[in-house]
mmCIF entry with sequence, helices, sheets and N, C-alpha, C, O atoms, coordinates in Angstrom:
data_MODEL
# 
_entry.id   MODEL 
# 
_entity.id                         1 
_entity.type                       polymer 
_entity.pdbx_number_of_molecules   1 
# 
_entity_poly.entity_id                      1 
_entity_poly.type                           'polypeptide(L)' 
_entity_poly.nstd_linkage                   no 
_entity_poly.nstd_monomer                   no 
_entity_poly.pdbx_seq_one_letter_code       MIVLGVTLAGFLYARLKKFTRSQFEDLSLDG 
_entity_poly.pdbx_seq_one_letter_code_can   MIVLGVTLAGFLYARLKKFTRSQFEDLSLDG 
_entity_poly.pdbx_strand_id                 A 
# 
loop_
_entity_poly_seq.entity_id 
_entity_poly_seq.num 
_entity_poly_seq.mon_id 
_entity_poly_seq.hetero 
1 1  MET n 
1 2  ILE n 
1 3  VAL n 
1 4  LEU n 
1 5  GLY n 
1 6  VAL n 
1 7  THR n 
1 8  LEU n 
1 9  ALA n 
1 10 GLY n 
1 11 PHE n 
1 12 LEU n 
1 13 TYR n 
1 14 ALA n 
1 15 ARG n 
1 16 LEU n 
1 17 LYS n 
1 18 LYS n 
1 19 PHE n 
1 20 THR n 
1 21 ARG n 
1 22 SER n 
1 23 GLN n 
1 24 PHE n 
1 25 GLU n 
1 26 ASP n 
1 27 LEU n 
1 28 SER n 
1 29 LEU n 
1 30 ASP n 
1 31 GLY n 
# 
_struct_asym.id          A 
_struct_asym.entity_id   1 
# 
_struct_conf.conf_type_id            HELX_P 
_struct_conf.id                      HELX_P1 
_struct_conf.pdbx_PDB_helix_id       AA1 
_struct_conf.beg_label_comp_id       ILE 
_struct_conf.beg_label_asym_id       A 
_struct_conf.beg_label_seq_id        2 
_struct_conf.pdbx_beg_PDB_ins_code   ? 
_struct_conf.end_label_comp_id       ASP 
_struct_conf.end_label_asym_id       A 
_struct_conf.end_label_seq_id        30 
_struct_conf.pdbx_end_PDB_ins_code   ? 
_struct_conf.beg_auth_comp_id        ILE 
_struct_conf.beg_auth_asym_id        A 
_struct_conf.beg_auth_seq_id         2 
_struct_conf.end_auth_comp_id        ASP 
_struct_conf.end_auth_asym_id        A 
_struct_conf.end_auth_seq_id         30 
_struct_conf.pdbx_PDB_helix_class    1 
_struct_conf.details                 ? 
_struct_conf.pdbx_PDB_helix_length   29 
# 
_struct_conf_type.id          HELX_P 
_struct_conf_type.criteria    ? 
_struct_conf_type.reference   ? 
# 
loop_
_atom_site.group_PDB 
_atom_site.id 
_atom_site.type_symbol 
_atom_site.label_atom_id 
_atom_site.label_alt_id 
_atom_site.label_comp_id 
_atom_site.label_asym_id 
_atom_site.label_entity_id 
_atom_site.label_seq_id 
_atom_site.pdbx_PDB_ins_code 
_atom_site.Cartn_x 
_atom_site.Cartn_y 
_atom_site.Cartn_z 
_atom_site.occupancy 
_atom_site.B_iso_or_equiv 
_atom_site.pdbx_formal_charge 
_atom_site.auth_seq_id 
_atom_site.auth_comp_id 
_atom_site.auth_asym_id 
_atom_site.auth_atom_id 
_atom_site.pdbx_PDB_model_num 
ATOM 1   N N  . MET A 1 1  ? 121.305 117.326 97.219  1.00 0.00 ? 1  MET A N  1 
ATOM 2   C CA . MET A 1 1  ? 121.651 116.255 96.286  1.00 0.00 ? 1  MET A CA 1 
ATOM 3   C C  . MET A 1 1  ? 122.508 115.198 96.993  1.00 0.00 ? 1  MET A C  1 
ATOM 4   O O  . MET A 1 1  ? 122.337 114.000 96.768  1.00 0.00 ? 1  MET A O  1 
ATOM 5   N N  . ILE A 1 2  ? 123.424 115.649 97.843  1.00 0.00 ? 2  ILE A N  1 
ATOM 6   C CA . ILE A 1 2  ? 124.263 114.698 98.584  1.00 0.00 ? 2  ILE A CA 1 
ATOM 7   C C  . ILE A 1 2  ? 123.398 113.901 99.564  1.00 0.00 ? 2  ILE A C  1 
ATOM 8   O O  . ILE A 1 2  ? 123.590 112.699 99.745  1.00 0.00 ? 2  ILE A O  1 
ATOM 9   N N  . VAL A 1 3  ? 122.447 114.592 100.189 1.00 0.00 ? 3  VAL A N  1 
ATOM 10  C CA . VAL A 1 3  ? 121.559 113.913 101.142 1.00 0.00 ? 3  VAL A CA 1 
ATOM 11  C C  . VAL A 1 3  ? 120.780 112.811 100.434 1.00 0.00 ? 3  VAL A C  1 
ATOM 12  O O  . VAL A 1 3  ? 120.588 111.723 100.978 1.00 0.00 ? 3  VAL A O  1 
ATOM 13  N N  . LEU A 1 4  ? 120.333 113.104 99.213  1.00 0.00 ? 4  LEU A N  1 
ATOM 14  C CA . LEU A 1 4  ? 119.570 112.114 98.450  1.00 0.00 ? 4  LEU A CA 1 
ATOM 15  C C  . LEU A 1 4  ? 120.439 110.903 98.142  1.00 0.00 ? 4  LEU A C  1 
ATOM 16  O O  . LEU A 1 4  ? 119.979 109.763 98.215  1.00 0.00 ? 4  LEU A O  1 
ATOM 17  N N  . GLY A 1 5  ? 121.691 111.155 97.801  1.00 0.00 ? 5  GLY A N  1 
ATOM 18  C CA . GLY A 1 5  ? 122.613 110.062 97.507  1.00 0.00 ? 5  GLY A CA 1 
ATOM 19  C C  . GLY A 1 5  ? 122.849 109.185 98.729  1.00 0.00 ? 5  GLY A C  1 
ATOM 20  O O  . GLY A 1 5  ? 122.868 107.958 98.635  1.00 0.00 ? 5  GLY A O  1 
ATOM 21  N N  . VAL A 1 6  ? 123.028 109.831 99.875  1.00 0.00 ? 6  VAL A N  1 
ATOM 22  C CA . VAL A 1 6  ? 123.269 109.079 101.116 1.00 0.00 ? 6  VAL A CA 1 
ATOM 23  C C  . VAL A 1 6  ? 122.037 108.251 101.475 1.00 0.00 ? 6  VAL A C  1 
ATOM 24  O O  . VAL A 1 6  ? 122.155 107.100 101.897 1.00 0.00 ? 6  VAL A O  1 
ATOM 25  N N  . THR A 1 7  ? 120.862 108.840 101.305 1.00 0.00 ? 7  THR A N  1 
ATOM 26  C CA . THR A 1 7  ? 119.617 108.122 101.613 1.00 0.00 ? 7  THR A CA 1 
ATOM 27  C C  . THR A 1 7  ? 119.459 106.915 100.701 1.00 0.00 ? 7  THR A C  1 
ATOM 28  O O  . THR A 1 7  ? 119.081 105.831 101.144 1.00 0.00 ? 7  THR A O  1 
ATOM 29  N N  . LEU A 1 8  ? 119.754 107.120 99.417  1.00 0.00 ? 8  LEU A N  1 
ATOM 30  C CA . LEU A 1 8  ? 119.637 106.028 98.451  1.00 0.00 ? 8  LEU A CA 1 
ATOM 31  C C  . LEU A 1 8  ? 120.641 104.927 98.767  1.00 0.00 ? 8  LEU A C  1 
ATOM 32  O O  . LEU A 1 8  ? 120.315 103.743 98.694  1.00 0.00 ? 8  LEU A O  1 
ATOM 33  N N  . ALA A 1 9  ? 121.864 105.321 99.120  1.00 0.00 ? 9  ALA A N  1 
ATOM 34  C CA . ALA A 1 9  ? 122.905 104.347 99.453  1.00 0.00 ? 9  ALA A CA 1 
ATOM 35  C C  . ALA A 1 9  ? 122.492 103.543 100.688 1.00 0.00 ? 9  ALA A C  1 
ATOM 36  O O  . ALA A 1 9  ? 122.676 102.327 100.730 1.00 0.00 ? 9  ALA A O  1 
ATOM 37  N N  . GLY A 1 10 ? 121.936 104.223 101.687 1.00 0.00 ? 10 GLY A N  1 
ATOM 38  C CA . GLY A 1 10 ? 121.499 103.553 102.910 1.00 0.00 ? 10 GLY A CA 1 
ATOM 39  C C  . GLY A 1 10 ? 120.371 102.568 102.619 1.00 0.00 ? 10 GLY A C  1 
ATOM 40  O O  . GLY A 1 10 ? 120.314 101.477 103.186 1.00 0.00 ? 10 GLY A O  1 
ATOM 41  N N  . PHE A 1 11 ? 119.471 102.980 101.717 1.00 0.00 ? 11 PHE A N  1 
ATOM 42  C CA . PHE A 1 11 ? 118.343 102.121 101.357 1.00 0.00 ? 11 PHE A CA 1 
ATOM 43  C C  . PHE A 1 11 ? 118.834 100.858 100.657 1.00 0.00 ? 11 PHE A C  1 
ATOM 44  O O  . PHE A 1 11 ? 118.393 99.751  100.967 1.00 0.00 ? 11 PHE A O  1 
ATOM 45  N N  . LEU A 1 12 ? 119.753 101.040 99.708  1.00 0.00 ? 12 LEU A N  1 
ATOM 46  C CA . LEU A 1 12 ? 120.307 99.894  98.982  1.00 0.00 ? 12 LEU A CA 1 
ATOM 47  C C  . LEU A 1 12 ? 121.070 98.984  99.932  1.00 0.00 ? 12 LEU A C  1 
ATOM 48  O O  . LEU A 1 12 ? 120.982 97.760  99.829  1.00 0.00 ? 12 LEU A O  1 
ATOM 49  N N  . TYR A 1 13 ? 121.827 99.582  100.866 1.00 0.00 ? 13 TYR A N  1 
ATOM 50  C CA . TYR A 1 13 ? 122.606 98.798  101.830 1.00 0.00 ? 13 TYR A CA 1 
ATOM 51  C C  . TYR A 1 13 ? 121.677 97.968  102.719 1.00 0.00 ? 13 TYR A C  1 
ATOM 52  O O  . TYR A 1 13 ? 121.955 96.806  103.015 1.00 0.00 ? 13 TYR A O  1 
ATOM 53  N N  . ALA A 1 14 ? 120.569 98.587  103.138 1.00 0.00 ? 14 ALA A N  1 
ATOM 54  C CA . ALA A 1 14 ? 119.609 97.886  103.995 1.00 0.00 ? 14 ALA A CA 1 
ATOM 55  C C  . ALA A 1 14 ? 118.980 96.713  103.238 1.00 0.00 ? 14 ALA A C  1 
ATOM 56  O O  . ALA A 1 14 ? 118.795 95.631  103.794 1.00 0.00 ? 14 ALA A O  1 
ATOM 57  N N  . ARG A 1 15 ? 118.656 96.942  101.961 1.00 0.00 ? 15 ARG A N  1 
ATOM 58  C CA . ARG A 1 15 ? 118.065 95.871  101.149 1.00 0.00 ? 15 ARG A CA 1 
ATOM 59  C C  . ARG A 1 15 ? 119.055 94.737  100.956 1.00 0.00 ? 15 ARG A C  1 
ATOM 60  O O  . ARG A 1 15 ? 118.696 93.564  101.057 1.00 0.00 ? 15 ARG A O  1 
ATOM 61  N N  . LEU A 1 16 ? 120.307 95.093  100.677 1.00 0.00 ? 16 LEU A N  1 
ATOM 62  C CA . LEU A 1 16 ? 121.339 94.084  100.460 1.00 0.00 ? 16 LEU A CA 1 
ATOM 63  C C  . LEU A 1 16 ? 121.566 93.277  101.733 1.00 0.00 ? 16 LEU A C  1 
ATOM 64  O O  . LEU A 1 16 ? 121.703 92.054  101.688 1.00 0.00 ? 16 LEU A O  1 
ATOM 65  N N  . LYS A 1 17 ? 121.604 93.974  102.871 1.00 0.00 ? 17 LYS A N  1 
ATOM 66  C CA . LYS A 1 17 ? 121.815 93.312  104.159 1.00 0.00 ? 17 LYS A CA 1 
ATOM 67  C C  . LYS A 1 17 ? 120.661 92.345  104.451 1.00 0.00 ? 17 LYS A C  1 
ATOM 68  O O  . LYS A 1 17 ? 120.880 91.218  104.896 1.00 0.00 ? 17 LYS A O  1 
ATOM 69  N N  . LYS A 1 18 ? 119.438 92.801  104.193 1.00 0.00 ? 18 LYS A N  1 
ATOM 70  C CA . LYS A 1 18 ? 118.264 91.969  104.433 1.00 0.00 ? 18 LYS A CA 1 
ATOM 71  C C  . LYS A 1 18 ? 118.275 90.754  103.502 1.00 0.00 ? 18 LYS A C  1 
ATOM 72  O O  . LYS A 1 18 ? 117.937 89.643  103.913 1.00 0.00 ? 18 LYS A O  1 
ATOM 73  N N  . PHE A 1 19 ? 118.670 90.980  102.238 1.00 0.00 ? 19 PHE A N  1 
ATOM 74  C CA . PHE A 1 19 ? 118.704 89.899  101.252 1.00 0.00 ? 19 PHE A CA 1 
ATOM 75  C C  . PHE A 1 19 ? 119.725 88.838  101.657 1.00 0.00 ? 19 PHE A C  1 
ATOM 76  O O  . PHE A 1 19 ? 119.426 87.644  101.638 1.00 0.00 ? 19 PHE A O  1 
ATOM 77  N N  . THR A 1 20 ? 120.933 89.275  102.025 1.00 0.00 ? 20 THR A N  1 
ATOM 78  C CA . THR A 1 20 ? 121.981 88.330  102.401 1.00 0.00 ? 20 THR A CA 1 
ATOM 79  C C  . THR A 1 20 ? 121.579 87.573  103.664 1.00 0.00 ? 20 THR A C  1 
ATOM 80  O O  . THR A 1 20 ? 121.877 86.386  103.800 1.00 0.00 ? 20 THR A O  1 
ATOM 81  N N  . ARG A 1 21 ? 120.898 88.263  104.593 1.00 0.00 ? 21 ARG A N  1 
ATOM 82  C CA . ARG A 1 21 ? 120.482 87.619  105.829 1.00 0.00 ? 21 ARG A CA 1 
ATOM 83  C C  . ARG A 1 21 ? 119.442 86.528  105.527 1.00 0.00 ? 21 ARG A C  1 
ATOM 84  O O  . ARG A 1 21 ? 119.497 85.440  106.099 1.00 0.00 ? 21 ARG A O  1 
ATOM 85  N N  . SER A 1 22 ? 118.503 86.823  104.633 1.00 0.00 ? 22 SER A N  1 
ATOM 86  C CA . SER A 1 22 ? 117.482 85.834  104.284 1.00 0.00 ? 22 SER A CA 1 
ATOM 87  C C  . SER A 1 22 ? 118.132 84.646  103.574 1.00 0.00 ? 22 SER A C  1 
ATOM 88  O O  . SER A 1 22 ? 117.743 83.499  103.795 1.00 0.00 ? 22 SER A O  1 
ATOM 89  N N  . GLN A 1 23 ? 119.122 84.921  102.723 1.00 0.00 ? 23 GLN A N  1 
ATOM 90  C CA . GLN A 1 23 ? 119.834 83.857  102.016 1.00 0.00 ? 23 GLN A CA 1 
ATOM 91  C C  . GLN A 1 23 ? 120.565 82.965  103.022 1.00 0.00 ? 23 GLN A C  1 
ATOM 92  O O  . GLN A 1 23 ? 120.550 81.740  102.896 1.00 0.00 ? 23 GLN A O  1 
ATOM 93  N N  . PHE A 1 24 ? 121.202 83.579  104.018 1.00 0.00 ? 24 PHE A N  1 
ATOM 94  C CA . PHE A 1 24 ? 121.945 82.833  105.028 1.00 0.00 ? 24 PHE A CA 1 
ATOM 95  C C  . PHE A 1 24 ? 120.990 81.951  105.831 1.00 0.00 ? 24 PHE A C  1 
ATOM 96  O O  . PHE A 1 24 ? 121.317 80.808  106.149 1.00 0.00 ? 24 PHE A O  1 
ATOM 97  N N  . GLU A 1 25 ? 119.807 82.484  106.161 1.00 0.00 ? 25 GLU A N  1 
ATOM 98  C CA . GLU A 1 25 ? 118.833 81.717  106.925 1.00 0.00 ? 25 GLU A CA 1 
ATOM 99  C C  . GLU A 1 25 ? 118.334 80.530  106.104 1.00 0.00 ? 25 GLU A C  1 
ATOM 100 O O  . GLU A 1 25 ? 118.122 79.443  106.641 1.00 0.00 ? 25 GLU A O  1 
ATOM 101 N N  . ASP A 1 26 ? 118.148 80.741  104.799 1.00 0.00 ? 26 ASP A N  1 
ATOM 102 C CA . ASP A 1 26 ? 117.702 79.649  103.930 1.00 0.00 ? 26 ASP A CA 1 
ATOM 103 C C  . ASP A 1 26 ? 118.757 78.545  103.890 1.00 0.00 ? 26 ASP A C  1 
ATOM 104 O O  . ASP A 1 26 ? 118.426 77.360  103.926 1.00 0.00 ? 26 ASP A O  1 
ATOM 105 N N  . LEU A 1 27 ? 120.032 78.942  103.814 1.00 0.00 ? 27 LEU A N  1 
ATOM 106 C CA . LEU A 1 27 ? 121.119 77.970  103.766 1.00 0.00 ? 27 LEU A CA 1 
ATOM 107 C C  . LEU A 1 27 ? 121.160 77.166  105.060 1.00 0.00 ? 27 LEU A C  1 
ATOM 108 O O  . LEU A 1 27 ? 121.336 75.948  105.030 1.00 0.00 ? 27 LEU A O  1 
ATOM 109 N N  . SER A 1 28 ? 121.000 77.843  106.198 1.00 0.00 ? 28 SER A N  1 
ATOM 110 C CA . SER A 1 28 ? 121.057 77.160  107.484 1.00 0.00 ? 28 SER A CA 1 
ATOM 111 C C  . SER A 1 28 ? 119.861 76.210  107.621 1.00 0.00 ? 28 SER A C  1 
ATOM 112 O O  . SER A 1 28 ? 119.971 75.153  108.241 1.00 0.00 ? 28 SER A O  1 
ATOM 113 N N  . LEU A 1 29 ? 118.722 76.593  107.041 1.00 0.00 ? 29 LEU A N  1 
ATOM 114 C CA . LEU A 1 29 ? 117.543 75.731  107.103 1.00 0.00 ? 29 LEU A CA 1 
ATOM 115 C C  . LEU A 1 29 ? 117.775 74.477  106.267 1.00 0.00 ? 29 LEU A C  1 
ATOM 116 O O  . LEU A 1 29 ? 117.399 73.378  106.674 1.00 0.00 ? 29 LEU A O  1 
ATOM 117 N N  . ASP A 1 30 ? 118.392 74.640  105.101 1.00 0.00 ? 30 ASP A N  1 
ATOM 118 C CA . ASP A 1 30 ? 118.679 73.498  104.234 1.00 0.00 ? 30 ASP A CA 1 
ATOM 119 C C  . ASP A 1 30 ? 119.661 72.548  104.924 1.00 0.00 ? 30 ASP A C  1 
ATOM 120 O O  . ASP A 1 30 ? 119.549 71.328  104.803 1.00 0.00 ? 30 ASP A O  1 
ATOM 121 N N  . GLY A 1 31 ? 120.625 73.126  105.650 1.00 0.00 ? 31 GLY A N  1 
ATOM 122 C CA . GLY A 1 31 ? 121.635 72.329  106.326 1.00 0.00 ? 31 GLY A CA 1 
ATOM 123 C C  . GLY A 1 31 ? 121.012 71.567  107.476 1.00 0.00 ? 31 GLY A C  1 
ATOM 124 O O  . GLY A 1 31 ? 121.706 70.831  108.177 1.00 0.00 ? 31 GLY A O  1 
# 
């Protein structure tokens, strides 16, 4: 159960990191 939680947390973290990175790239493109 703990392993599942860690995997889920890692997945969410990766998605959030990817999302913020894409947002940052969009901002730099607009600039």
